[in-house]
The first five atom37 places (N, CA, C, CB, O) and aatype in JSON, in Angstrom:
{
  "aatype": [12, 6, 0, 11, 0, 9, 5, 11, 18, 0, 1, 10, 16, 14, 1, 11, 0, 1, 1, 19, 16, 3, 10, 9, 11, 7, 11, 11, 0, 7, 0, 0, 10, 9, 0, 10, 1, 13, 12, 14, 18, 1, 7, 0, 1, 13, 19, 6, 11, 19, 10, 11, 15, 0, 12, 15, 2, 0, 6, 5, 11, 2, 0, 2, 9, 3, 15, 6, 0, 10, 19, 19, 15, 7, 0, 10, 9, 3, 14, 7, 15, 16, 12, 11, 1, 9, 6, 5, 1, 15, 12, 7, 1, 0, 2, 16, 9, 1, 11, 1, 16, 4, 8, 9, 16, 10, 9, 10, 16, 6, 6],
  "atom_mask": [
    [1, 1, 1, 1, 1],
    [1, 1, 1, 1, 1],
    [1, 1, 1, 1, 1],
    [1, 1, 1, 1, 1],
    [1, 1, 1, 1, 1],
    [1, 1, 1, 1, 1],
    [1, 1, 1, 1, 1],
    [1, 1, 1, 1, 1],
    [1, 1, 1, 1, 1],
    [1, 1, 1, 1, 1],
    [1, 1, 1, 1, 1],
    [1, 1, 1, 1, 1],
    [1, 1, 1, 1, 1],
    [1, 1, 1, 1, 1],
    [1, 1, 1, 1, 1],
    [1, 1, 1, 1, 1],
    [1, 1, 1, 1, 1],
    [1, 1, 1, 1, 1],
    [1, 1, 1, 1, 1],
    [1, 1, 1, 1, 1],
    [1, 1, 1, 1, 1],
    [1, 1, 1, 1, 1],
    [1, 1, 1, 1, 1],
    [1, 1, 1, 1, 1],
    [1, 1, 1, 1, 1],
    [1, 1, 1, 0, 1],
    [1, 1, 1, 1, 1],
    [1, 1, 1, 1, 1],
    [1, 1, 1, 1, 1],
    [1, 1, 1, 0, 1],
    [1, 1, 1, 1, 1],
    [1, 1, 1, 1, 1],
    [1, 1, 1, 1, 1],
    [1, 1, 1, 1, 1],
    [1, 1, 1, 1, 1],
    [1, 1, 1, 1, 1],
    [1, 1, 1, 1, 1],
    [1, 1, 1, 1, 1],
    [1, 1, 1, 1, 1],
    [1, 1, 1, 1, 1],
    [1, 1, 1, 1, 1],
    [1, 1, 1, 1, 1],
    [1, 1, 1, 0, 1],
    [1, 1, 1, 1, 1],
    [1, 1, 1, 1, 1],
    [1, 1, 1, 1, 1],
    [1, 1, 1, 1, 1],
    [1, 1, 1, 1, 1],
    [1, 1, 1, 1, 1],
    [1, 1, 1, 1, 1],
    [1, 1, 1, 1, 1],
    [1, 1, 1, 1, 1],
    [1, 1, 1, 1, 1],
    [1, 1, 1, 1, 1],
    [1, 1, 1, 1, 1],
    [1, 1, 1, 1, 1],
    [1, 1, 1, 1, 1],
    [1, 1, 1, 1, 1],
    [1, 1, 1, 1, 1],
    [1, 1, 1, 1, 1],
    [1, 1, 1, 1, 1],
    [1, 1, 1, 1, 1],
    [1, 1, 1, 1, 1],
    [1, 1, 1, 1, 1],
    [1, 1, 1, 1, 1],
    [1, 1, 1, 1, 1],
    [1, 1, 1, 1, 1],
    [1, 1, 1, 1, 1],
    [1, 1, 1, 1, 1],
    [1, 1, 1, 1, 1],
    [1, 1, 1, 1, 1],
    [1, 1, 1, 1, 1],
    [1, 1, 1, 1, 1],
    [1, 1, 1, 0, 1],
    [1, 1, 1, 1, 1],
    [1, 1, 1, 1, 1],
    [1, 1, 1, 1, 1],
    [1, 1, 1, 1, 1],
    [1, 1, 1, 1, 1],
    [1, 1, 1, 0, 1],
    [1, 1, 1, 1, 1],
    [1, 1, 1, 1, 1],
    [1, 1, 1, 1, 1],
    [1, 1, 1, 1, 1],
    [1, 1, 1, 1, 1],
    [1, 1, 1, 1, 1],
    [1, 1, 1, 1, 1],
    [1, 1, 1, 1, 1],
    [1, 1, 1, 1, 1],
    [1, 1, 1, 1, 1],
    [1, 1, 1, 1, 1],
    [1, 1, 1, 0, 1],
    [1, 1, 1, 1, 1],
    [1, 1, 1, 1, 1],
    [1, 1, 1, 1, 1],
    [1, 1, 1, 1, 1],
    [1, 1, 1, 1, 1],
    [1, 1, 1, 1, 1],
    [1, 1, 1, 1, 1],
    [1, 1, 1, 1, 1],
    [1, 1, 1, 1, 1],
    [1, 1, 1, 1, 1],
    [1, 1, 1, 1, 1],
    [1, 1, 1, 1, 1],
    [1, 1, 1, 1, 1],
    [1, 1, 1, 1, 1],
    [1, 1, 1, 1, 1],
    [1, 1, 1, 1, 1],
    [1, 1, 1, 1, 1],
    [1, 1, 1, 1, 1],
    [1, 1, 1, 1, 1]
  ],
  "atom_positions": [
    [[1.0, -0.93, -0.06], [-0.47, -0.06, -0.08], [1.1, 1.8, -0.03], [-2.2, -0.59, 2.27], [2.26, 2.03, 0.32]],
    [[0.35, 2.23, -0.42], [0.97, 3.63, -0.76], [0.4, 4.42, -0.27], [1.07, 4.06, -1.95], [-0.81, 4.52, -0.48]],
    [[1.22, 5.46, 0.74], [0.17, 6.71, 0.69], [0.74, 7.66, 0.78], [-0.83, 6.87, 1.62], [1.73, 7.48, 1.48]],
    [[0.57, 9.47, 0.12], [1.3, 10.18, 0.01], [0.55, 11.3, 0.27], [1.95, 10.03, -1.0], [-0.68, 11.37, 0.28]],
    [[1.5, 12.34, 0.54], [0.55, 13.93, 0.66], [1.24, 14.79, 0.08], [0.24, 14.64, 2.15], [2.37, 14.38, -0.2]],
    [[1.0, 16.02, -0.27], [1.78, 17.02, -1.32], [1.44, 18.43, -0.48], [1.06, 16.99, -3.21], [0.42, 18.72, 0.14]],
    [[2.49, 19.08, -0.66], [2.25, 20.85, 0.42], [3.23, 21.72, -1.02], [3.61, 20.98, 2.94], [4.45, 21.76, -1.2]],
    [[2.15, 22.3, -1.82], [2.36, 23.24, -2.99], [2.8, 24.98, -2.25], [0.66, 23.22, -4.03], [2.26, 25.6, -1.34]],
    [[3.63, 25.22, -2.87], [3.62, 26.45, -2.21], [4.44, 26.28, -1.26], [2.43, 26.93, -1.76], [3.94, 27.26, -0.7]],
    [[5.14, 25.99, -0.62], [5.69, 26.05, 0.9], [7.03, 27.23, 0.6], [6.33, 24.18, 1.59], [7.84, 27.34, -0.32]],
    [[6.75, 28.11, 2.05], [7.76, 29.12, 1.55], [9.41, 29.15, 1.93], [7.22, 30.37, 2.02], [10.17, 29.83, 2.61]],
    [[9.47, 28.05, 1.09], [11.13, 27.69, 1.41], [11.72, 26.89, 0.2], [11.34, 26.63, 2.89], [11.23, 26.13, -0.62]],
    [[13.22, 27.47, 0.47], [13.53, 26.98, -1.02], [13.81, 25.76, -1.26], [14.56, 27.56, -1.58], [13.98, 25.18, -0.19]],
    [[13.94, 25.0, -2.24], [13.93, 23.73, -2.32], [15.32, 23.38, -1.91], [13.48, 23.25, -3.63], [15.46, 22.27, -1.39]],
    [[16.33, 24.08, -2.04], [17.89, 23.43, -1.26], [17.59, 23.0, -0.12], [19.19, 24.46, -0.93], [17.83, 21.93, 0.44]],
    [[16.93, 24.12, 0.26], [16.82, 23.7, 2.04], [15.86, 22.67, 2.68], [16.36, 24.97, 2.88], [15.99, 22.19, 3.8]],
    [[15.03, 22.43, 1.94], [13.99, 21.23, 1.94], [14.47, 20.19, 2.0], [13.18, 21.06, 0.94], [14.32, 19.33, 2.86]],
    [[15.24, 20.19, 0.9], [16.76, 18.74, 0.26], [17.58, 18.26, 1.25], [18.19, 19.35, -0.91], [17.88, 17.11, 1.59]],
    [[17.94, 19.5, 1.72], [18.98, 18.97, 3.15], [17.99, 18.37, 3.92], [19.84, 20.28, 4.21], [18.36, 17.21, 4.11]],
    [[16.95, 18.58, 4.44], [15.85, 17.89, 5.33], [15.33, 16.34, 4.78], [14.48, 18.96, 5.36], [15.6, 15.29, 5.37]],
    [[14.7, 16.42, 3.79], [14.26, 15.25, 3.48], [15.37, 14.01, 2.8], [13.15, 15.63, 2.59], [15.03, 12.83, 2.78]],
    [[16.49, 14.39, 2.35], [17.83, 13.5, 2.26], [17.95, 13.33, 4.04], [19.46, 14.49, 1.33], [19.0, 12.69, 4.05]],
    [[17.81, 13.38, 4.63], [17.83, 12.79, 6.3], [16.66, 11.89, 6.44], [17.64, 14.09, 7.6], [16.59, 11.12, 7.4]],
    [[15.9, 11.94, 5.67], [14.36, 10.97, 6.44], [14.08, 9.76, 5.75], [12.71, 11.8, 6.32], [13.68, 8.72, 6.27]],
    [[14.41, 10.04, 4.1], [14.19, 9.11, 3.08], [15.0, 7.23, 4.37], [15.43, 9.89, 1.12], [15.89, 6.96, 5.17]],
    [[13.94, 6.65, 3.72], [14.61, 5.09, 3.94], [14.15, 5.14, 5.37], [0.0, 0.0, 0.0], [13.71, 4.02, 5.64]],
    [[14.06, 5.9, 6.37], [13.38, 5.57, 7.82], [12.19, 5.28, 7.76], [13.39, 6.56, 8.8], [11.46, 5.35, 6.78]],
    [[11.88, 4.88, 9.06], [9.91, 4.37, 9.38], [9.23, 6.06, 9.7], [9.57, 2.93, 11.54], [9.67, 7.01, 10.36]],
    [[8.33, 5.91, 9.12], [7.54, 6.69, 9.63], [7.28, 7.47, 11.12], [6.78, 6.09, 9.36], [7.05, 8.68, 11.08]],
    [[7.31, 6.96, 12.08], [7.59, 7.08, 13.21], [8.85, 8.02, 14.01], [0.0, 0.0, 0.0], [8.78, 9.11, 14.59]],
    [[10.1, 7.02, 13.77], [11.64, 7.37, 13.66], [11.77, 9.05, 13.01], [12.47, 6.08, 12.47], [12.05, 10.04, 13.69]],
    [[11.59, 9.03, 12.08], [11.71, 9.94, 11.06], [10.86, 11.09, 11.79], [11.17, 9.37, 9.55], [11.57, 12.1, 11.83]],
    [[9.68, 11.31, 12.33], [8.61, 11.96, 13.37], [9.72, 12.03, 14.1], [7.17, 11.18, 14.03], [10.55, 12.84, 13.68]],
    [[9.87, 11.72, 14.59], [10.86, 12.47, 16.14], [12.3, 13.15, 15.25], [11.65, 10.73, 17.73], [12.71, 14.25, 15.63]],
    [[12.91, 12.56, 14.27], [13.38, 13.02, 14.06], [13.7, 14.49, 13.14], [13.55, 12.27, 14.12], [14.67, 15.24, 13.13]],
    [[12.47, 14.5, 12.44], [12.32, 15.82, 12.41], [11.75, 16.96, 13.53], [11.66, 15.84, 11.46], [11.78, 18.18, 13.31]],
    [[11.29, 16.42, 14.62], [10.81, 17.44, 15.86], [11.89, 18.13, 16.29], [10.2, 16.75, 17.16], [11.65, 19.22, 16.81]],
    [[13.02, 17.78, 16.21], [14.43, 17.64, 17.04], [15.67, 17.95, 16.19], [14.64, 16.09, 17.61], [16.85, 17.92, 16.55]],
    [[15.06, 18.32, 14.75], [16.57, 19.07, 13.75], [16.15, 20.38, 14.28], [16.67, 19.01, 11.55], [15.07, 20.85, 14.62]],
    [[17.4, 20.83, 14.24], [17.66, 22.69, 14.18], [16.58, 23.49, 12.67], [20.01, 23.05, 13.67], [15.79, 24.39, 12.92]],
    [[16.71, 23.1, 11.62], [16.28, 23.65, 10.79], [14.8, 23.87, 10.55], [16.81, 23.18, 10.03], [13.83, 23.19, 10.88]],
    [[14.94, 25.33, 9.69], [13.43, 25.07, 9.78], [12.24, 24.83, 8.69], [13.04, 26.09, 10.39], [11.07, 25.19, 8.8]],
    [[12.99, 23.98, 7.37], [12.6, 22.97, 7.13], [11.85, 21.66, 6.89], [0.0, 0.0, 0.0], [11.31, 21.0, 6.01]],
    [[12.19, 21.69, 8.44], [11.72, 20.19, 9.23], [10.15, 20.4, 9.33], [12.48, 19.93, 11.05], [9.25, 19.76, 8.78]],
    [[10.08, 21.43, 10.16], [8.71, 21.91, 10.03], [7.64, 21.82, 9.23], [8.74, 22.8, 10.02], [6.55, 21.3, 9.43]],
    [[8.06, 22.36, 8.34], [7.13, 21.96, 7.09], [7.02, 20.68, 6.39], [7.43, 22.73, 6.08], [5.93, 20.36, 5.91]],
    [[8.14, 19.85, 6.28], [8.38, 18.46, 5.98], [7.57, 17.68, 7.38], [10.23, 18.15, 5.8], [7.03, 16.62, 7.08]],
    [[7.49, 17.97, 8.41], [7.21, 17.06, 9.58], [5.68, 17.16, 9.28], [7.8, 17.58, 11.23], [4.96, 16.17, 9.25]],
    [[5.22, 18.49, 9.05], [3.52, 18.81, 8.83], [3.01, 17.92, 7.62], [3.16, 20.6, 8.38], [1.83, 17.57, 7.63]],
    [[4.08, 17.43, 6.28], [3.26, 17.24, 5.57], [3.81, 15.24, 5.96], [3.37, 18.26, 3.92], [2.87, 14.48, 5.74]],
    [[4.68, 14.76, 6.3], [4.62, 13.85, 7.4], [2.95, 12.88, 8.03], [5.19, 14.91, 8.54], [2.22, 11.89, 8.1]],
    [[3.19, 13.82, 8.21], [1.87, 13.77, 9.56], [0.72, 13.61, 8.48], [1.59, 15.56, 10.82], [-0.01, 12.64, 8.63]],
    [[0.52, 14.33, 7.58], [-0.49, 14.47, 6.76], [-0.89, 13.14, 5.79], [-0.13, 15.65, 6.0], [-2.02, 12.68, 5.59]],
    [[0.72, 12.58, 5.15], [1.01, 11.3, 4.98], [0.59, 10.25, 5.72], [2.07, 11.23, 4.98], [-0.07, 9.48, 5.01]],
    [[0.68, 9.91, 6.76], [0.36, 9.45, 7.48], [-1.13, 8.93, 8.02], [0.92, 9.99, 7.89], [-1.36, 7.73, 8.05]],
    [[-1.98, 9.77, 8.39], [-3.22, 10.06, 8.37], [-3.68, 9.48, 6.73], [-3.4, 11.7, 8.75], [-4.28, 8.41, 6.65]],
    [[-3.46, 10.03, 5.87], [-3.75, 9.51, 4.29], [-3.89, 8.29, 4.55], [-2.63, 9.69, 3.09], [-4.98, 7.77, 4.3]],
    [[-2.55, 7.32, 5.26], [-2.45, 5.81, 4.76], [-3.84, 5.23, 5.99], [-0.39, 4.93, 5.06], [-4.63, 4.3, 5.84]],
    [[-3.7, 6.18, 7.14], [-4.94, 5.44, 7.87], [-6.3, 5.79, 7.27], [-5.02, 5.84, 9.46], [-7.27, 5.2, 7.72]],
    [[-6.49, 6.75, 6.23], [-7.92, 6.7, 6.19], [-7.9, 5.46, 4.86], [-8.75, 8.46, 5.85], [-8.91, 4.9, 4.43]],
    [[-6.62, 5.24, 4.41], [-6.99, 4.19, 3.25], [-7.43, 2.71, 3.89], [-5.59, 3.96, 2.19], [-8.23, 1.9, 3.43]],
    [[-6.58, 2.62, 5.21], [-6.27, 1.33, 5.42], [-6.95, 1.34, 7.19], [-4.41, 1.0, 5.09], [-7.1, 2.46, 6.7]],
    [[-7.27, 1.28, 8.07], [-7.84, 1.41, 9.29], [-6.94, 0.25, 10.09], [-9.53, 1.21, 9.24], [-6.68, 0.39, 11.29]],
    [[-6.59, -0.65, 9.49], [-5.69, -1.55, 10.43], [-4.5, -1.72, 9.78], [-6.25, -2.98, 10.77], [-3.94, -2.76, 9.43]],
    [[-4.01, 0.03, 9.6], [-2.6, -0.61, 9.16], [-1.93, 0.62, 10.34], [-2.05, -0.5, 7.01], [-2.36, 1.74, 10.6]],
    [[-0.64, -0.14, 10.91], [-0.03, 0.97, 11.81], [0.77, 1.96, 10.93], [0.98, 0.33, 12.96], [1.85, 1.74, 10.39]],
    [[-0.03, 3.22, 10.87], [1.2, 4.48, 10.26], [2.2, 4.41, 10.68], [1.09, 5.89, 10.48], [2.98, 4.21, 9.75]],
    [[2.9, 4.46, 11.98], [4.11, 4.6, 12.53], [5.32, 3.51, 11.69], [3.86, 4.3, 14.16], [6.52, 3.81, 11.61]],
    [[4.66, 2.11, 11.06], [5.28, 1.4, 10.31], [5.54, 1.2, 9.21], [5.11, 0.82, 10.43], [6.13, 0.26, 8.68]],
    [[4.96, 2.46, 8.66], [5.4, 2.55, 7.03], [6.72, 3.15, 6.89], [4.37, 3.49, 6.1], [7.36, 3.64, 7.83]],
    [[7.05, 3.11, 5.84], [8.7, 3.73, 5.49], [8.59, 4.46, 4.37], [9.97, 2.59, 5.16], [8.09, 4.23, 3.27]],
    [[9.16, 5.43, 4.88], [9.38, 6.83, 3.92], [10.14, 6.73, 2.85], [10.02, 7.97, 4.59], [11.26, 7.22, 2.98]],
    [[9.83, 6.14, 1.6], [10.15, 5.56, 0.09], [10.69, 6.61, -0.71], [8.84, 5.0, -0.7], [11.69, 6.51, -1.43]],
    [[9.76, 7.96, -0.5], [9.81, 8.52, -1.51], [9.78, 10.41, -0.71], [0.0, 0.0, 0.0], [8.98, 10.83, 0.12]],
    [[11.04, 11.23, -1.41], [10.48, 12.38, -0.74], [10.9, 13.09, -2.18], [11.18, 12.95, 0.93], [12.02, 12.99, -2.68]],
    [[9.87, 13.79, -2.7], [10.28, 14.91, -4.1], [10.27, 16.26, -3.82], [9.23, 14.87, -5.38], [9.38, 16.74, -3.12]],
    [[10.86, 16.71, -4.14], [11.35, 18.64, -4.01], [11.44, 19.28, -5.23], [13.01, 19.03, -3.35], [12.46, 19.43, -5.9]],
    [[10.12, 19.74, -5.55], [10.18, 20.37, -6.84], [10.06, 22.01, -6.49], [8.91, 19.76, -7.87], [9.64, 22.37, -5.39]],
    [[10.47, 22.99, -7.52], [10.89, 24.23, -7.6], [9.26, 24.87, -7.75], [12.09, 24.48, -8.89], [8.54, 24.45, -8.66]],
    [[8.95, 25.53, -7.15], [7.57, 26.64, -7.11], [7.55, 27.61, -7.89], [0.0, 0.0, 0.0], [8.31, 27.6, -8.86]],
    [[6.81, 28.51, -7.7], [6.55, 29.96, -8.52], [7.62, 30.53, -7.1], [4.35, 30.77, -8.75], [7.63, 30.13, -5.94]],
    [[8.54, 31.7, -7.83], [9.25, 32.78, -7.09], [8.79, 33.91, -7.6], [10.73, 32.76, -7.15], [8.69, 34.38, -8.74]],
    [[8.46, 34.35, -6.19], [8.22, 35.48, -6.22], [9.07, 36.98, -6.26], [7.64, 35.33, -5.44], [10.14, 37.26, -5.71]],
    [[8.47, 37.56, -6.85], [10.08, 38.63, -7.01], [9.85, 40.21, -6.4], [10.6, 38.94, -9.05], [8.89, 40.93, -6.68]],
    [[10.7, 40.47, -5.72], [10.81, 42.04, -4.96], [11.66, 42.84, -5.5], [11.26, 42.09, -3.51], [12.58, 42.54, -6.26]],
    [[11.35, 43.95, -5.1], [12.48, 45.05, -5.56], [12.91, 46.12, -4.35], [11.83, 46.0, -6.9], [12.33, 47.12, -3.92]],
    [[13.97, 45.58, -4.04], [14.56, 46.72, -2.92], [15.55, 47.9, -3.53], [15.55, 45.86, -1.71], [16.59, 47.8, -4.18]],
    [[15.0, 48.78, -3.19], [15.89, 50.22, -3.56], [17.41, 50.15, -3.01], [15.13, 51.68, -2.74], [17.72, 49.71, -1.9]],
    [[18.17, 50.58, -3.82], [19.64, 50.6, -3.47], [20.42, 52.43, -3.69], [20.44, 49.27, -4.71], [19.69, 53.31, -4.14]],
    [[21.45, 52.66, -3.43], [21.16, 54.14, -3.58], [21.68, 54.44, -5.04], [21.95, 55.12, -2.36], [22.13, 53.64, -5.87]],
    [[21.51, 55.77, -5.13], [21.74, 56.25, -6.64], [20.82, 56.07, -6.8], [22.58, 55.79, -7.65], [20.47, 56.51, -5.7]],
    [[19.36, 55.59, -7.49], [18.18, 54.97, -8.28], [18.31, 53.63, -8.46], [0.0, 0.0, 0.0], [17.35, 53.01, -8.91]],
    [[19.39, 53.04, -8.18], [19.65, 51.72, -8.25], [18.47, 50.76, -7.67], [20.92, 51.54, -7.54], [17.75, 50.86, -6.67]],
    [[18.57, 49.6, -8.87], [17.02, 48.46, -7.39], [17.85, 47.29, -7.51], [14.62, 47.83, -8.09], [18.76, 47.07, -8.31]],
    [[17.32, 46.47, -6.47], [18.1, 44.53, -6.5], [17.15, 44.23, -6.46], [19.1, 43.59, -5.33], [16.28, 45.0, -6.06]],
    [[16.86, 42.94, -6.88], [15.86, 42.09, -7.03], [15.6, 41.52, -5.81], [16.08, 41.18, -7.98], [16.64, 41.75, -5.19]],
    [[14.91, 40.95, -5.1], [14.63, 39.5, -3.98], [13.97, 39.0, -4.63], [13.97, 39.48, -2.51], [13.07, 39.52, -5.28]],
    [[14.33, 37.64, -4.58], [13.63, 36.62, -4.86], [12.78, 35.54, -3.75], [14.54, 36.03, -5.57], [13.55, 34.87, -3.06]],
    [[11.76, 35.37, -3.59], [11.65, 34.55, -2.51], [11.33, 33.19, -3.04], [10.64, 35.06, -1.55], [10.24, 33.16, -3.6]],
    [[11.71, 32.54, -3.03], [11.49, 31.31, -3.53], [10.47, 30.29, -3.11], [12.52, 30.81, -3.43], [10.38, 30.35, -1.88]],
    [[9.64, 29.35, -3.61], [8.85, 28.24, -3.08], [9.08, 27.05, -3.61], [7.57, 28.42, -3.2], [9.7, 26.9, -4.66]],
    [[8.5, 25.93, -2.77], [8.98, 24.38, -3.24], [7.49, 23.5, -3.06], [10.45, 23.61, -2.0], [6.76, 23.77, -2.11]],
    [[7.16, 22.62, -3.89], [6.52, 21.56, -3.82], [7.41, 20.5, -2.62], [6.36, 21.05, -5.36], [8.61, 20.29, -2.46]],
    [[6.41, 20.11, -2.07], [7.04, 18.96, -0.75], [6.24, 17.66, -1.27], [6.48, 19.44, 1.28], [5.02, 17.8, -1.21]],
    [[6.67, 16.52, -1.74], [5.45, 15.62, -1.68], [6.7, 14.36, -0.56], [4.61, 14.95, -3.81], [7.92, 14.38, -0.41]],
    [[5.78, 13.57, -0.11], [6.0, 12.51, 0.87], [5.33, 11.17, 0.09], [5.24, 12.91, 2.45], [4.19, 11.25, -0.36]],
    [[6.21, 9.86, -0.05], [5.35, 8.92, -0.27], [5.34, 7.88, 0.65], [5.51, 8.5, -1.4], [6.17, 7.07, 0.25]],
    [[4.81, 7.47, 1.72], [5.01, 6.32, 2.54], [4.58, 4.7, 1.63], [3.98, 6.64, 3.98], [3.49, 4.35, 1.16]],
    [[5.52, 4.19, 1.65], [4.81, 2.65, 1.46], [5.05, 1.48, 2.91], [5.71, 1.84, -0.13], [5.51, 1.93, 3.96]],
    [[4.71, 0.11, 2.8], [5.06, -0.85, 3.38], [6.39, -1.46, 3.64], [4.48, -1.46, 2.96], [7.18, -1.29, 2.71]],
    [[6.68, -1.88, 4.28], [8.11, -3.2, 3.79], [7.86, -4.23, 3.3], [8.97, -3.88, 4.83], [8.76, -5.01, 3.01]]
  ]
}
């Protein structure tokens, strides 16, 4: 059985999200949840929320399954749209600030 959850347009750069998801790939969902809770990275909060959603989706599909025993088999981080803002600089110049977003997809499977 496979369960997945997607969060779109998370206000987090894809590079920072990949740093977190690479650490939980292949772990059981319960162990990954504990690991995410104590990670110092800001992206861990976003990934933790998606992981909880995927575990809940697995329980909705099959009530007899232990969602914490599922394995994080896939974690995809795709870049989302980029918001562009202008920052004023001296002598009439301007800098562009790029506020990046990403789409987080987690896939849980049974062993």
